[in-house]
N, C-alpha and C positions, 0 to 999 in steps of 0.2 A: 549635525552629521550624521544620529543615528537614523533618521528616514531615508537619506543616501544609500547608506549601508547595502539593503533590499536591492537595490537597483545597478549598483556595481556587480561586477562580473569575480570570480576568487583573484584570475591575473590583475584586475584593478585594485583590487584589495591590497593583495601583496607588496604591488608598488608604491602603494601610498603609504603603506607601513614601512617599506624601505626609506622612501622620501625622509616620515618623519624621522626614521631611526638616525639616517645620516643628518641631518639639521637638528637634532638633539645633539645629538653626541659632539660636533663642531661647536656648537653654543657653551655647551658645559665645559671644554676645554678654551674657549675664547677666554670665559669668563676664570678658569682655574688658571692658565697661562699667558693669556693675554693673544687679544687677535692679529699680530704682527709673528707671534712666535707660532704661532699654529700651523703648520705645515696640510697639505691634503695626504698626503701618507700620513701623519696622526690622526686622523679624521677618523677617512679610511679605515685604521685597524683598532679605532675607538668604536666604531657603528659594524663592526666586523664587515666589511665586506671589500673587495676589491678597488684597487684605484681607479681602473677602467669601469667599477661599476657606478662612483663618486660623479665620474666626468657624464655616463649614462642621464643622471639625475641633474646633477647643477655643472653651470660650465665653470666655474671656479671657489676657492672659499667666500669671494663678493656675492657671489649669485646666491648661497646659504643664507646668505644677511636680506638681499630685496629680493628673493622669490616667495612669493606669496603660498602658504600652504594650497594646496588644489580644492580642497574642501573647504576653505573661505570664502574662492569667489562667490561660489551655490549660498554659501549662509550670509554672504551679505547681498548678493543679489535678492532671496528675499525677504531682506530687511527691508529693501525699498519696493516688492511687487507687494508684501503685504501690507502696506500703509492705504488707509482707506482713500477712494479715490476723492472724496469731497473734504477731506483733510487741508485745513491753511498748509500753505508749501514748508511755511518757519517752522512747524508745528512738527511736520514730515522730517524735515531735515537734524530738529534734533534730536529727535528720534532714533533716528538713523546713525547719527553720529555717535550719540550717546550707546546704541548697541552693538556698533563697529570697532570704539574702544573697549565695549568690555568685554567682547570677544577676546580681544588681546591681553586679559588678565597674566593670563600665563608667557606672555612672551615681552609686553609691554617694557616692567620693570627693569629685565634683564638686557633688553635694548639699550634703554637709557645708561645703565650702570656700564654696558660696554663700552657708550658713547663718549660716557665721559672721561675714559680710561684710555681710548685708543682714536687716535685722531684720522689711521686706517677705516676704522671698522665706521667712524662717525660718516666721513666721505662714501664709503657705499652703503652704509645705509641711509642714504639718502633719497635713493628710488623706491624705500621699502613703501609699501601703500599705495604708489602710484597706477595701479590698475584700478585699484579701489575710487580712486579719484574721477579717471575718467569714468569709469563707468556711472558714479553718482552725475557725475556732469553729463553724460547722456540723460540719466533717468532726470534729471533735471530739463533737461531741456525738452525732451517727451512729452514731459507734464505741464509744462508753458501754454499759455496762450499764447497761440501764435502772433497774435498783437500786441502783447508785452514782453518784448528779449528783455529791458533793463532789469524789472522787479524779479526775476525768478534767479538772474546772473548773480546782482547784488544778494540778496538773500543767503545763496550760496557761497560767494566769496566771504562773509561775514559770517555764516557756518563755519567757512573753513579757518578765519582768522580766531575765530572765538576758541576753538579744539587745537591749534596751536598754542595760543595765550595760556591756555588751560596746561598745555603740555611744558610750556616755556619758564612758568613760575611754580611748579610743581616744584616743592622744595623737597631735598634728600630724605628726611625725618619724617617726609608722610608717606601714608599706604597709598595704595593702589584705588581705595575707597573715598580718600582723602584726594586725590585727584579726580575722582568722578562724581565729586560731591565740587569741585571744584571747574570741573568743566559742565555740570549743570548751571552752578553761578555764572558763568564766562554765557553761555547759550541764553540765560536769561536775561542779563545784562545788555547783552547784542541784538537780540530780535525784539524785544515791545516797542520799537522806535521806528522797524523795518515796515514798509508798506504789507500788507495781507494781498493784494493780488493776485 
């Protein structure tokens, strides 16, 4: 993220800081008093912005959950772009999935706790990371040989399934580092049996 600071104008940096302040205030309130009980007005007050300013950044409190940090997309695109051209696709996918999950160290545990407490939050959170998955599918398609669509699609779906399995089996008493170890194990078990083409 530090590398993009120099390329952002002061106005863009201020907008990003406001976006993050609103999201941070919202997530804290969701955890303290529950998703359903938290209002847009409370979020705006906690972030020290007006209700109108809140809506300049988010369509509603659901968007606070679903929308990705604007800088995160640059980070995960760099994860994809930085993979060596000759690297086996599975190795690239495993590194990208691990790097993406690692980038969520601060937010993923909170999301998980809130999902367990609130069906409404869980519903809103379903679109979380949708843009990442769209970008990853495009990256795989661009990287795949034109003659073989099956293998790259299979490997991508296995990587996504391994990541979902790690998340779904992540125990409440397990740390985030424990989750990452679980993810590495799932990726390792899913990968060796897949074609490498």
